[in-house]
C-alpha positions in Angstrom: 9.3 20.0 23.4 7.3 16.7 22.8 3.7 16.0 22.8 1.9 14.0 25.2 0.3 11.0 23.3 -2.7 11.5 25.6 -3.6 14.5 24.5 -3.2 13.9 20.7 -6.1 14.2 18.1 -8.5 15.9 20.5 -11.2 17.4 18.6 -10.2 21.0 17.5 -13.2 23.4 19.1 -13.8 25.1 15.6 -14.1 21.9 13.9 -17.9 21.8 14.9 -18.0 25.2 12.9 -17.1 24.1 9.6 -20.6 23.6 8.4 -21.4 23.4 4.6 -22.0 27.0 4.5 -18.6 27.8 6.2 -16.7 25.3 3.9 -18.3 26.7 0.8 -17.0 30.4 2.1 -13.5 29.1 2.6 -13.5 27.3 -0.4 -14.5 30.8 -2.3 -11.7 32.5 -0.5 -9.4 29.8 -1.5 -10.3 30.1 -5.0 -10.1 33.9 -5.3 -7.0 34.0 -3.4 -5.2 31.5 -5.7 -6.8 33.0 -9.0 -5.1 36.3 -8.0 -1.6 34.2 -7.4 -2.1 33.3 -11.4 -1.3 36.9 -12.3 2.1 38.4 -13.1 1.8 41.2 -10.3 -0.4 40.9 -7.5 -1.3 42.2 -4.0 0.3 39.9 -1.6 -1.3 41.1 1.4 -4.5 41.3 -0.4 -4.2 37.5 -1.2 -3.3 36.9 2.3 -6.5 38.2 3.7 -8.3 35.4 1.7 -6.0 32.8 2.5 -5.6 33.4 6.0 -9.3 32.9 6.8 -8.8 29.4 5.3 -6.0 28.4 7.4 -7.6 29.9 10.7 -11.0 27.9 10.1 -9.6 24.9 8.7 -6.1 24.4 10.3 -6.0 20.4 9.1 -6.4 21.4 5.4 -3.1 21.0 3.7 -4.1 22.6 0.4 -5.1 25.7 2.0 -1.9 25.8 4.2 0.4 25.1 1.1 -1.2 28.3 -0.8 -1.1 30.4 2.4 2.5 29.6 2.4 3.6 30.1 -1.2 2.0 33.4 -1.2 4.2 34.4 1.6 7.2 33.0 0.2 6.5 35.3 -3.0 5.9 38.3 -0.9 9.5 38.0 0.4 11.1 36.6 -2.9 12.0 33.4 -1.2 14.7 34.8 0.7 14.3 32.6 3.7 14.4 35.5 6.3 11.3 37.4 5.7 11.1 41.0 6.6 14.0 42.8 7.9 12.1 44.3 10.7 10.2 41.3 12.0 7.3 42.2 14.5 6.0 38.6 14.5 4.9 38.5 18.1 6.5 35.2 19.0 6.2 35.8 22.9 2.7 35.0 23.2 2.9 32.0 21.0 5.8 30.6 23.5 3.5 31.1 26.6 0.7 29.4 24.6 3.0 26.4 24.0 4.2 26.4 27.7 0.3 26.1 28.5 -0.2 23.8 25.8 -2.7 26.1 24.7 -2.8 24.5 21.1 -6.2 26.2 20.0 -4.6 29.6 21.1 -1.2 28.7 19.0 -3.4 28.1 15.9 -5.0 31.2 16.0 -1.8 33.1 16.6 0.6 31.4 14.2 -1.0 33.2 10.8 -0.2 36.5 12.0 3.1 35.6 13.2 4.0 34.0 9.8 2.9 37.0 7.8 6.3 38.8 8.2 8.3 35.5 8.0 7.0 32.5 6.9 10.5 30.6 7.6 10.4 31.5 11.4 11.5 28.3 12.9 10.0 28.7 16.7 6.7 29.8 15.3 6.5 27.1 12.5 7.9 24.5 15.3 5.0 25.7 17.7 2.3 25.2 14.8 3.6 21.6 14.1 3.2 20.8 18.0 -0.4 22.5 17.8 -1.4 20.3 14.9 0.1 17.2 16.2 -2.0 17.7 19.5 -5.1 17.9 17.2 -4.2 15.0 15.0 -3.4 17.2 12.0 -0.5 15.1 10.9 -0.1 16.4 7.3 -0.2 20.2 8.1 2.2 19.4 11.0 4.4 17.9 8.7 3.9 20.8 6.2 5.1 23.4 8.7 8.1 21.3 9.8 9.0 21.1 6.2 9.2 24.9 6.2 11.1 25.1 9.3 14.0 23.1 7.6 14.3 25.7 4.6 16.5 28.2 6.5 18.9 25.7 7.7 18.4 21.9 6.3 21.1 20.7 8.6 19.6 22.4 11.8 19.8 19.4 14.5 17.0 20.7 16.4 14.5 21.1 13.7 15.4 17.7 11.9 15.3 15.6 15.4 11.5 17.4 15.7 10.9 16.2 12.0 12.4 12.6 12.6 10.1 12.2 15.8 6.9 13.4 13.8 7.7 11.3 10.8 8.4 8.1 13.0 5.0 8.8 14.8 3.4 8.3 11.7 5.3 5.3 10.1 7.3 7.7 7.5 10.5 5.6 8.4 12.6 6.2 5.5 12.2 10.2 5.9 12.6 9.9 9.5 16.0 8.0 8.9 17.1 10.7 6.6 16.2 13.5 9.4 18.2 11.3 12.0 21.1 10.9 9.5 21.6 14.6 9.4 21.2 15.2 12.9 24.2 12.6 13.5 26.1 14.5 10.9 25.3 17.9 12.4 26.2 16.7 16.0 29.0 14.5 14.9 28.2 11.3 16.2 24.8 11.8 18.1 24.3 9.0 20.3 20.5 9.4 20.2 20.7 9.9 16.4 22.6 6.6 15.9 20.3 4.6 18.1 17.3 5.8 16.4 18.6 5.1 12.9 19.3 1.5 14.0 15.8 1.3 15.8 13.7 2.7 13.0 15.7 0.2 10.4 14.4 -2.3 12.6 10.9 -1.2 12.9 10.7 -0.6 9.1 11.8 -4.2 8.5 8.9 -5.5 11.1 6.3 -3.2 9.9 6.9 -4.1 6.1 3.7 -5.5 4.7 3.3 -8.8 2.3 2.6 -6.4 -0.6 5.8 -4.7 0.0 8.1 -7.8 0.2 9.6 -6.9 -3.1 11.2 -4.0 -1.3 13.9 -6.1 0.3 17.1 -4.4 0.6 18.7 -6.0 -2.3 15.7 -5.3 -4.3 15.7 -1.7 -3.3 19.5 -1.3 -4.1 18.7 -2.5 -7.5 15.5 -0.2 -7.9 18.0 2.5 -6.5 20.8 2.1 -9.2 18.2 1.9 -11.9 16.4 5.0 -10.8 20.0 6.9 -10.5 20.4 5.6 -14.2 17.3 6.8 -15.3 17.9 10.2 -13.5 21.2 10.6 -15.7 19.4 9.5 -18.8 20.0 6.2 -20.5 23.4 6.8 -22.9 23.6 5.2 -25.9 27.1 4.9 -27.4 27.9 4.9 -30.9 31.4 5.5 -32.8 30.3 9.2 -33.8 28.2 10.5 -30.9 26.4 9.6 -27.6 22.7 10.3 -27.4 20.9 10.8 -24.1 17.5 9.2 -24.0 15.0 10.7 -21.4 12.7 8.5 -19.3 8.9 9.4 -19.4 9.2 10.9 -16.1 11.9 13.0 -17.3 9.9 14.0 -20.5 6.9 15.0 -18.4 9.2 17.0 -16.0 10.8 18.9 -18.8 7.3 19.4 -20.1 6.1 20.9 -17.2 9.0 23.1 -16.8 8.7 24.4 -20.5 4.8 25.0 -20.1 3.9 25.2 -16.7 0.2 25.7 -17.5 -0.1 22.1 -19.2 -2.1 20.6 -16.6 -2.3 17.3 -18.3 1.3 16.9 -18.3 0.9 17.5 -14.3 -1.7 14.7 -14.2 0.6 12.3 -16.3 3.6 13.0 -14.3 1.4 12.6 -10.9 0.2 9.0 -12.4 3.7 7.9 -12.8 4.4 8.7 -9.2 1.5 7.2 -7.9 2.6 3.9 -10.1 5.7 3.8 -8.4 4.3 4.3 -4.8 5.5 7.9 -4.6 2.6 9.4 -3.3 4.4 12.5 -1.8 6.0 13.3 -5.0 2.6 13.1 -6.5 1.0 15.4 -4.4 3.9 17.9 -4.8 3.3 17.6 -8.6 -0.4 18.5 -8.1 0.1 21.3 -5.5 2.4 22.7 -8.5 -0.6 22.4 -10.9 -2.8 24.0 -8.7 -0.8 26.7 -8.5 0.3 27.0 -12.0 -3.5 26.7 -13.3 -5.0 29.1 -10.9 -6.6 26.5 -8.8 -7.8 24.2 -11.4 -10.5 22.3 -9.9 -9.8 18.7 -11.4 -6.1 19.0 -9.8 -7.5 20.1 -6.7 -9.9 16.8 -6.5 -6.9 14.4 -7.7 -4.9 15.9 -4.8 -7.6 15.4 -2.6 -7.6 11.7 -3.7 -3.9 11.4 -2.9 -4.2 12.8 0.3 -6.9 10.2 1.2 -4.5 7.4 -0.1 -1.6 8.9 2.1 -3.5 8.8 5.1 -4.8 5.1 4.4 -1.1 4.4 3.9 0.0 5.8 7.2 -3.3 4.1 9.1 -2.0 0.9 7.5 1.4 1.2 8.7 0.4 2.4 12.2 -2.1 -0.8 12.2 1.1 -3.0 11.8 3.1 -1.3 14.1 0.4 -1.5 16.9 -0.1 -5.2 16.3 3.7 -5.8 16.6 4.2 -3.9 19.7 1.1 -4.5 21.7 1.7 -0.7 22.7 -1.2 1.3 23.8 0.1 4.7 22.4 0.6 2.8 19.0 -3.1 1.8 19.3 -3.8 5.3 20.1 -2.2 6.5 17.2 -4.2 4.3 14.6 -7.6 6.1 16.3 -6.1 9.1 15.8 -5.2 8.6 12.3 -8.7 7.2 11.6 -10.1 10.1 12.9 -8.0 12.5 10.9 -9.0 10.7 7.8 -12.6 10.6 8.3 -12.5 14.5 9.1 -10.5 15.1 5.8 -12.8 12.8 3.8 -15.9 14.7 5.5 -14.7 18.2 4.3 -13.8 16.7 0.8 -17.0 14.8 0.3 -18.8 17.6 1.5 -17.6 19.9 -1.1 -17.8 17.6 -3.9 -21.6 16.8 -2.8 -22.3 20.4 -2.9 -20.5 20.9 -6.2 -22.1 18.2 -7.9 -25.6 17.9 -6.6 -26.5 15.2 -8.8 -23.5 12.8 -8.1 -25.0 10.3 -5.7 -21.8 8.6 -5.1 -20.3 11.8 -3.5 -23.5 12.0 -1.4 -23.1 8.6 -0.4 -19.7 8.9 0.7 -20.6 11.9 2.5 -23.2 10.1 4.3 -20.9 7.5 5.4 -18.6 10.0 6.9 -21.3 11.7 8.6 -22.2 8.5 10.2 -18.6 7.9 11.2 -18.6 11.3 12.9 -21.5 10.7 14.7 -23.5 13.1 12.7 -26.6 10.5 12.1 -29.6 13.1 11.9 -27.6 15.0 8.9 -26.8 11.5 7.4 -30.2 10.2 7.1 -31.7 12.3 4.3 -28.3 12.3 2.2 -28.2 8.2 2.7 -31.7 8.1 1.7 -31.0 9.8 -1.4 -27.7 7.8 -2.1 -29.4 4.6 -1.6 -31.4 5.2 -4.8 -28.1 4.4 -6.6 -28.0 1.2 -8.1 -24.5 0.3 -7.0 -24.9 1.6 -3.6 -28.7 0.6 -2.8 -27.8 -2.3 -0.4 -24.7 -0.6 1.3 -27.0 2.8 1.4 -29.8 1.2 3.2 -27.5 -0.5 5.6 -25.8 3.0 6.5 -29.2 4.5 6.6 -30.4 1.7 8.8 -27.5 2.2 11.1 -28.3 6.1 11.4 -32.0 5.5 11.9 -31.4 3.1 14.9 -28.8 5.5 16.0 -31.7 7.9 16.3 -34.1 5.5 18.2 -36.4 5.2 15.0 -36.2 1.5 15.4 -39.3 0.8 13.0 -37.7 2.8 10.4 -34.4 1.2 10.9 -35.8 -2.6 10.7 -37.6 -1.6 7.5 -34.2 -0.1 6.0 -32.5 -3.4 7.0 -35.0 -5.6 5.5 -35.0 -3.7 2.3 -31.1 -4.2 2.3 -31.6 -7.9 2.6 -33.9 -7.8 -0.5 -31.4 -5.8 -2.5 -28.3 -8.0 -1.3 -30.1 -11.2 -2.1 -31.2 -10.1 -5.5 -27.7 -8.7 -6.5 -26.2 -12.0 -4.9 -23.7 -10.0 -2.8 -23.2 -12.7 -0.1 -21.3 -10.2 2.5 -23.9 -7.5 2.5 -26.5 -10.1 2.7 -25.0 -11.6 5.9 -24.4 -8.3 7.4 -28.1 -7.0 6.5 -29.8 -10.3 7.8 -27.6 -10.1 11.1 -28.4 -6.3 11.6 -32.3 -6.9 11.0 -32.4 -9.9 13.2 -30.9 -8.6 15.9 -32.9 -5.4 15.8 -36.1 -7.4 15.6 -35.2 -9.4 18.6 -34.9 -5.9 20.5 -38.1 -5.3 19.3 -39.5 -8.6 20.5 -40.3 -9.3 17.0 -39.1 -12.7 17.6 -40.4 -14.3 14.5 -39.0 -11.9 12.0 -35.7 -12.2 14.0 -35.8 -16.0 13.4 -36.7 -16.0 10.0 -33.2 -13.7 9.3 -31.0 -15.3 11.8 -32.0 -18.9 10.8 -31.3 -17.9 7.2 -28.0 -16.3 8.1 -26.8 -19.4 10.2 -27.6 -21.5 7.0 -25.4 -19.3 5.0 -22.7 -18.8 7.4 -22.8 -20.9 10.8 -19.9 -18.9 12.2 -21.1 -15.7 11.4 -20.6 -13.4 14.8 -22.8 -14.5 17.6 -25.7 -15.2 15.0 -26.0 -18.8 16.1 -26.2 -18.4 20.0 -28.6 -15.6 19.1 -30.8 -17.7 17.4 -30.9 -20.4 20.0 -32.0 -17.9 22.6 -34.8 -16.6 20.3 -36.0 -20.1 19.8 -36.1 -21.0 23.4 -38.1 -17.6 23.9 -40.5 -18.6 21.2 -40.7 -22.2 22.4 -41.4 -21.0 26.0 -44.0 -18.5 24.7 
């Protein structure tokens, strides 16, 4: 079953309920559950009682979902089939899918997976529900589990390929279509999609990725294969195999699974080589092995943000190249997903580190993007005391004040931003602050202030937005007055 793009990325009803208090409670449940998972023997069902709350109330959180599934994998000793007697209750899920009641699907899935975390029907239903709400990373995580019982399952690979292509993960999508082609022995759709994705991948390649031309990629692949086998140095008496830095770190974490620093170094290598998925996998293992190490969780969050940003960049290029409305909608959906995730991350960090004004600034920006202007105002007012964020913080604060119709306070905030940006010689922020203060002052009929700000702005940049026409209109009004 495929998803209608018009229903994608709807706001999940429970999302409004994820207040700072609830986020804190869910994080405590997660930490308690993962802490128990570090012991040699523990009660799987007891840990499940903690982690299921996280998955139910925050279905977009991949860290919670990873821990939830890992606990169930251990419960069944990774047998890939779950309990011998499975009372997962797939009937209600199938009916909910048929009605496209995605909220109900997400409520039913965790209970169904408790008896078999590899149930393909349930996992694919969960993936469809996540796709409908724009939870693309958790969608892919459910599909990853659906491939475990049979990696060559044509239907699951087709589902994975469509989902991966939708968010611009072309190489992985091609791999899935290749497996469909192998399983179906020359499937026409698979061959057509492989060709199409190869073209889309080429068209969507950014300038920064020009060094990944096929010839260069082949050389890089050969080099990577050589590294994987080890560099063999010949001598008359013996052959010495030298491990690469990545292999040395992989061996280090295998020999000492609690060595968090080695996980970090290995993740850094993956990041440098633009393998964000591998870096995320390494840090997920670090979290599990270390009992929920806080630094590892935060680094994983940072990588998830980078992955989402990368997906948005790919989607934007596809939208520009195709001029397709669905592609343009996808960009908006991915941006909503990113802001939702960042909001959760920076909300937790600002509570965890109450004196970290940078975290507060980032939280305030995400609250503003989400339209939570009143909640953002006190946070941004505090963050604006940070020297490095003073001008941008005052601009963000001014926008929130303006959105809540506190126009005089908003103008004051914009004017303060002008002063700070002028002092720090941040020309771009100064131009934006002068534009906003000028246009708001004009709206308040404070034409003297409006002319002062816009005339200075036009002197700096005559082509800045519509500043020049606005200035002409204000001068005309003042002249007539």
